N, C-alpha and C positions, 0 to 999 in steps of 0.2 A: 441425505440418508433417509431411506424409507422407513416406515414404521414396521416393527416386527409383527408378524401375524400371530394373533392369540389362538390358543387352542380352542377348537370348536367342540361344544358339548353334544351337538346333534349329529355331526357328520364326522365319521372316522375314516380317514383315507387309508388306502392299502399300506401295509408295512413295507418299509424301504422304498416307498415311492417318493417323488420329489416333494409332494405336499406334506407327507409324513415327516420327512427330514427337516423341512423348513419350520413346521409347527413345533417340532420337538428337538430342535438343534441344541438348545441349552442343556437339556437332559442327556442327550447323546454325548455331547462334549464333556459334560461333568463325569459321565461314566468312564470315558476314555482317560480322563485325568485321574480317576480313582484307581485305575489299573496300575498306574505308576506308584501311587501312594501305597497300595497293598503290596506291590513288589518290593517296596522299601522295608516292609515288615518281615518278609521271607528271607532267611539267610542266604539261600542260593541265588536269589535274584536281586538282593540288596545292592551289590556293587554296580550292577547295570542301572538300576532305578535311581541310584544316588547321582548318577551323571546328569539325569534330567531334572532332578529336584534341587539338589544342593549346588552351591557355586564351586566351580573347579579352578584349577591352576593356583592353588595356595602356595605361596613362596615363603611362608614362615614355619618355624619349627614348633613342635608341640609345647603347649604351655604359654606361648606368646600371643599377643593380639594378632588375629589373622589379617594378612594382607594378600591381595590377589593381583594377578596380571591377566591379560586377555589371551585367548587361545581358541583352538578349533573346537574344543569340547563345549564352549559357550553356546554353540548353536543348538545343542541338545536342551539346554536350559531355556533358550529362546523359544523353542517349539513348545515346551511344557507350559511356560508362562503365557504364551499366546492363547493356549486353551483356557487358562484362568481368565484372561481378558475377555474372551467370548462369553464365559459364564457370568462374570461380573456385569458386563454390559447388558445382558438379558435381565439380570436382577434389577438393575437400575431402571430399565425400561418398564418392566412390569409393575414394580412396587413404588416407583417414584413418579416417573414422567407420565405414565398412563393415568394415574389417579389425579394428577394436576390438570391434564388436558381434558378430562371428563368434566371438571367443574367449570371450565371456560368455554366449552362447546366450540372449539376451533374448526375452521374450514380445512379442507384437505391440504391446500397449499400452505397455510399457516401451521398445520399440524406437522407437516414434513420438516419445515424449518425449526419448529419447536423441538422435535425429537432429535434432529441432528445437532443443533446448537446446545441443547440441554445435555446430551451425552458428552460433548466436547468440553463444555463449561465445567461439568463435574470432574472430568479427568484432569483438565488443566489446573483446577483449584487444588486438587490433591497433590499434583506434581509440583506446584509452586510452593506449597507448604513444605513438602519433602525436600525439594531442591534448596530452598532457603535455609533449612536446618543443616544440610550438608555444607553449604557455603560458609556458614558461621562456625560449624564444628571443625572443619578443615582450615579455618582461619584465612580464607581467601579474602575476606573483609575483616579489618581494614588493610591487612598486608597483601596488597594486590600482587606483589612479587612472588607469592607462593603459587600462583597459577602456572608460572613457567620454570620455577626452580626445581632442581633435582630430576630433570628429565633423563630417562623414563621412570617416573616414580610409580610405585605400586599403589593399588587402590585399597581403601578400607572396605569392609563388608557392605556398608550402606551405599557407598559410591558405586560399587560394582552392581549391586542389586538394582539401584536406580537406573543405571544405563541399560542393563539387561531388560528391565521393564519397558524402557522406551523403544528398544528394538522389537520387543515382543508385541507391543501395541501397534507399531507400524506394520508388522507381519500379519497380525490378526485382521487388519482391515481388508485384506484380499479375500478370504473366505466369507467375510461379512457381506460382501457384495451379493453373494448367492443367497445367504440366509435372509437378507433384507429385501429380496425381490427387486434388485436394482434393474432399471431399464437397460435394454441392450445398447442403446446409443450412449449410455453413461458408463458402460463397463471400461472402455479404453481409457478415457481421461482419469477416472478414479483409480484404475489399476496403476497407471503411470505415476500418478501423484503418490500413491502408497509406496511404490518401488523407489521413487526419488527420496522420499522421507527415510525409508529403510537404508538406502545407500548413504545419505547425508549423515546419519547417526553412526552407522556401522563402520564406515571408512576411518574417521578419526578415532573411533573406539579401538579398533584393532591396530592402529598406528600409535597408540599410547598417548594421544593428546587428550586425555580424559578430563583433566582439570579445566581446560579451556572449553571442552565440550559441555560439561555440566553448566558452566556459567552461560554459554550461548543458548543452551536448551532452556534454561530458566528464564532468560530475557525473552526468548521467543514465546514461551508459554504465558508469560505475563501479558504480552500484547494480545495473543489469541484469546486469552481468558476474557478480557474486557470486550473484545469484538463479539464473541459468542454470547456473553452475558447480556450485552445490549440488544442482540438479536432476540434473545428470549424475552427480555422486557418489552420490546416493541411488538412481539406477537401477542403478548398478554395485555398490553396497554391499548385498549380500544379507542381511547380519546386522544392518543398521541401526545400525552403530557410530557413524557420524558424522552421522546425521540430525538429532538435537537440536542438536548443535554447529553444523551447517550452517545450520539455521533461525535460530539466535540470531545468527550472524555476518551473514547476509543481511539480517535485520530491522534490526540495529544500523546497518549501512552504509546501508540504505535510509532510515532516519530521519535520519541525519546528512547525507546528500546532499540530501534534499528540503528540510530546513531551511536548509542552506547555499545552495541554489538560490534559495529565496525571499528570503533576506537579500541575496544578490548582485544579484538582479533589482531589489529595492527600492532598494538603494544606487545602482544605475546609472540606472534609469528615473525614479525619484522625486526623487533628490537630485543625482546626478552630472551628468546631461545637462541638468538645469534651470539649472545655473550658466552655461551657454554663452550667447552673445548671442542674444536672441530674434529669430527670423526667421519668415517666412511659409512655408507648405508649398510646396515646389518639386519637383514630380515629375521634371521634365526634368533638373534638377541632382542628383537623388538625395537631397534634403534632406527628412527626415520627422521631424525633432526638434521636434515640436509637442506641447503638453500632451495633446490628445485621443488621439493615436496612442500616446504613451508610456503613458497610463493604460490604454488598451485592451490593449497588449502586457503590461503588468504584471498585469492581471486574467487574461489568458490564461495566463501563466506560473504564477500561483497555482492556477488551475483545473486545469492539467495536473498539477502536483505533487500536489494533493489527489486527483485521479483515480487516479494510479498508486499512491498510498498506500492508497486504499480497495480497489483491486484486489488488492494484495499482502496486505492485512489480511484480506480476505474469503477469499482462497485459503488462508492459514495457519489461519484459524479452521475452515474446512471440512476441512482435513487433520487438524487436532487432533481434531475430532469423529469422523472416520473411524477414527483410530487408537485412540480411547478406547472406541468401541462394539465389544463382542465379537461375533464372528461365530458365529451359531447355525444350523447347517444344518437346513433343514426337510425332513423325510422325506415322500415322496409318499404319498397316501392308499392307493394300490394296494398298496404295500409294507406298510403297516400292516395292511390287511385280510388279506393273505397270511400275515403273522406271527400274526394272531389265529387264523386257521384252523389254522395249524401248532400253536399252543398248545393248542387244543381237541383236536386229534388226539393230541398228546403226553399230554394229561391222561387220555384214555381208554386209551391204550396202556400207561400206567403201572399201571392196575388189573389185577386177576386176570381170567381168562377168564370166570368166573361173573358177576362184577360187570359186565364189558363187555357180556355178553349181556343182563343185567338192564337196563342203561342203554339198549340198543337197543330192547328191548321197550317200555320206558316212553316212549321217543320216538315209536315207531310208534303206541302207543295215543293219545297226546296229539295226534298228527297226524290220526288218524281222528276223534276227538271234534271237532276244529276243523272238519273237513269237514261 
């Protein structure tokens, strides 16, 4: 992730140009978000604006604790909260990460790693606290059977807001590629990664496997938080005092969370949900608890866990090779020739004058014979 461009005080780009949009994208997006907020205050536009701001598909009656299901209107909320994610990311960059990077005077390569990992570490930290609170509030721990009981169970307000935020964050990463001046060769892999994350979270969400989804997202974010936290520490640690310890901690947490995710997914999709009454697939009612879908989801979870494990393992092996290989600077050929000429001159200059004249005569004779 590249560093967002700060506003220049001396140069004002033309309005609505690419440079103007990139420099002022946070202000532009916040103005678009304010249009929906203002629309909520006007009686004529309030019903339309509420679809984007408030959570939809409430299945409870008035006066009761609200519970929600998933539906097509959730995409309106995903769009609005993706705008909020863009604004919050710009605020964190300008008021937190930029101030820290100024004090450490990082190089361009380290600055890019620091900004990308700093943003993700901050996001994963907030989501871990939020997700852990939901897990204990919904009593998924210590009663693990609550993860698969009462399918398809309605969601509480905090559960739905948490999952809508995850989908919105994955969606906001696509326009951020333009705002952060991503290189052309990096557009395709980063866009594919964002779309895969979006699909990985949205598919089980709209299939009402929300309780399992929250637990898997929480475990994934715990692992990714330590990975990016250690990358931030390594960029700021000039003496490499904590690099080995950081790698060991991040790898240990990664292995533990991946194994736990596979075990939890197997318990839920293979054993837990299979004990409920067998029913046919009913898309209108939101019932997807059939063997084929459960098996496909379980295979997808295992594939995702193995993929992230391979990515982290490859990165650590590559870092270990780079640290173990000594750096030998190669001198240019021109410098070597110049040094050789200087050595020859110094060799002649060290001799007495008589010997120097003798060497010159011998060189001139050999040159004439060669002609």
